C-alpha positions as CSV (number, residue, x, y, z in Angstrom):
1,X,-5.7,-17.1,-6.0
2,X,-3.4,-15.0,-8.4
3,X,-5.0,-16.5,-11.0
4,X,-8.7,-15.1,-9.9
5,X,-7.0,-11.9,-9.3
6,X,-5.7,-11.8,-12.6
7,X,-9.1,-13.0,-14.0
8,X,-10.9,-10.4,-11.8
9,X,-8.9,-7.8,-13.1
10,X,-9.2,-8.9,-17.2
11,X,-13.3,-8.9,-17.0
12,X,-13.2,-5.5,-15.2
13,X,-13.2,-2.0,-17.0
14,X,-12.4,0.0,-14.1
15,X,-10.0,-1.0,-10.9
16,X,-10.0,0.3,-7.5
17,X,-6.8,0.0,-5.1
18,X,-6.7,1.0,-1.8
19,X,-3.2,2.0,-0.2
20,X,-0.3,3.2,-1.7
21,X,2.7,1.6,-0.3
22,X,4.6,-0.9,-2.0
23,X,1.7,-3.7,-3.1
24,X,-0.2,-0.6,-4.4
25,X,1.6,1.2,-5.9
26,X,3.3,-2.5,-7.9
27,X,-0.1,-3.7,-8.3
28,X,-1.3,0.4,-10.0
29,X,1.8,-0.5,-12.2
30,X,1.7,-3.6,-13.4
31,X,-2.2,-3.6,-14.4
32,X,-1.2,-0.4,-16.7
33,X,1.3,-1.5,-18.0
34,X,0.1,-4.9,-18.7
35,X,-4.3,-3.6,-20.0
36,X,-3.3,0.0,-20.5
37,X,-6.9,0.6,-21.3
38,X,-7.9,-0.4,-18.0
39,X,-9.1,2.3,-15.3
40,X,-7.3,2.5,-12.0
41,X,-7.9,4.4,-9.4
42,X,-5.1,4.4,-6.6
43,X,-6.6,5.8,-3.1
44,X,-3.8,6.5,-0.3
45,X,-5.2,8.0,2.9
46,X,-1.0,9.8,3.5
47,X,0.4,12.7,1.7
48,X,2.5,11.2,-0.7
49,X,2.5,7.4,-2.0
50,X,5.7,5.0,-0.7
51,X,5.8,7.1,2.4
52,X,8.7,5.3,3.7
53,X,10.7,6.2,0.6
54,X,12.7,9.9,0.4
55,X,10.0,12.5,-1.2
56,X,11.9,12.8,-4.7
57,X,11.6,8.8,-5.6
58,X,7.9,9.3,-4.1
59,X,7.1,12.2,-6.5
60,X,8.4,10.3,-9.4
61,X,6.4,7.4,-8.5
62,X,3.3,9.5,-8.6
63,X,4.2,11.0,-11.4
64,X,5.0,8.3,-13.6
65,X,1.2,6.9,-12.2
66,X,-0.4,9.8,-13.2
67,X,1.4,10.0,-16.6
68,X,0.0,6.5,-17.4
69,X,-3.2,7.5,-16.8
70,X,-3.8,6.1,-12.7
71,X,-6.4,8.5,-11.4
72,X,-4.4,9.0,-7.8
73,X,-6.3,10.4,-4.5
74,X,-4.0,11.2,-1.8
75,X,-5.1,11.7,2.2
76,X,-8.3,10.0,1.3
77,X,-9.8,7.0,2.8
78,X,-12.5,4.0,1.9
79,X,-13.7,2.7,4.4
80,X,-12.9,-0.7,4.1
81,X,-16.2,-2.3,6.3
82,X,-18.5,-1.3,3.4
83,X,-16.5,-3.2,0.8
84,X,-17.7,-5.6,-1.1
85,X,-17.8,-7.7,-3.9
86,X,-21.1,-6.9,-5.4
87,X,-20.7,-3.2,-5.2
88,X,-19.8,-0.9,-8.0
89,X,-19.3,3.1,-5.8
90,X,-17.0,3.5,-3.2
91,X,-17.1,6.6,-1.7
92,X,-14.0,8.0,0.4
93,X,-13.4,10.1,3.2
94,X,-13.8,13.4,1.0
95,X,-17.3,12.5,0.3
96,X,-16.0,11.8,-3.1
97,X,-17.2,8.3,-5.5
98,X,-15.0,6.4,-7.4
99,X,-17.3,3.5,-9.1
100,X,-15.2,0.4,-10.3
101,X,-15.9,-2.5,-11.5
102,X,-13.6,-4.5,-9.2
103,X,-11.1,-3.7,-5.8
104,X,-7.7,-4.7,-4.2
105,X,-7.4,-3.7,-0.4
106,X,-3.1,-3.1,-0.7
107,X,-2.9,-1.5,2.9
108,X,0.0,-2.3,5.2
109,X,-0.7,-4.7,8.5
110,X,0.1,-3.3,11.7
111,X,3.1,-4.3,13.3
112,X,2.9,-7.3,15.9
113,X,6.3,-6.6,17.6
114,X,4.3,-5.2,21.4
115,X,5.2,-8.0,22.8
116,X,9.0,-7.1,22.5
117,X,8.9,-4.0,24.7
118,X,9.0,-6.1,28.0
119,X,12.4,-8.2,27.0
120,X,15.8,-6.8,26.7
121,X,14.7,-5.6,23.2
122,X,13.0,-2.6,24.4
123,X,15.7,-0.3,23.3
124,X,16.2,-1.1,20.0
125,X,13.2,-0.6,18.8
126,X,12.1,2.7,16.8
127,X,9.4,4.9,18.0
128,X,7.4,3.0,15.6
129,X,7.9,-0.4,17.2
130,X,10.4,-1.8,14.4
131,X,13.7,-3.3,15.3
132,X,16.3,-0.9,14.6
133,X,19.6,-3.1,12.8
134,X,23.0,-2.6,11.7
135,X,23.8,-3.7,8.4
136,X,24.9,-6.7,8.7
137,X,21.2,-7.3,10.1
138,X,22.8,-7.3,13.9
139,X,19.9,-6.0,16.6
140,X,21.2,-2.6,17.5
141,X,23.2,-2.8,20.4
142,X,23.7,-6.6,21.0
143,X,26.5,-8.7,19.1
144,X,24.5,-11.9,18.4
145,X,20.9,-11.1,18.2
146,X,19.7,-10.5,14.6
147,X,16.3,-9.6,12.5
148,X,14.8,-9.7,9.7
149,X,11.1,-9.2,8.5
């Protein structure tokens, strides 16, 4: 798969990346470093890239990407149901059109922790359903239960 994706990037003049989390930001960075002549557009539905990190670090990422000529569109999305490998024009939720030879969907998968709500771990979940852990990866409130991933 990596070879196929690399070939897709190499043969394209422009690339659309959907998702401004770790994968999308890293991919955009890798493309502009390895292929400085490519036109890269990154669309993210959130108000800033890498929303899980601090504002200052998020802004540094945005500034670096834009300094490398990445077109970053925040608070916009693309209808994933309309994506195809043959269509080269993409419409954003704001009505903008983006032309790209290929696209990559780099959005996070929803957490699958809902089953934990009916277990002894229910008090160890945060408001987003993530398991809260101590520095040593022990689940908060437990001495003998560890979590990772």
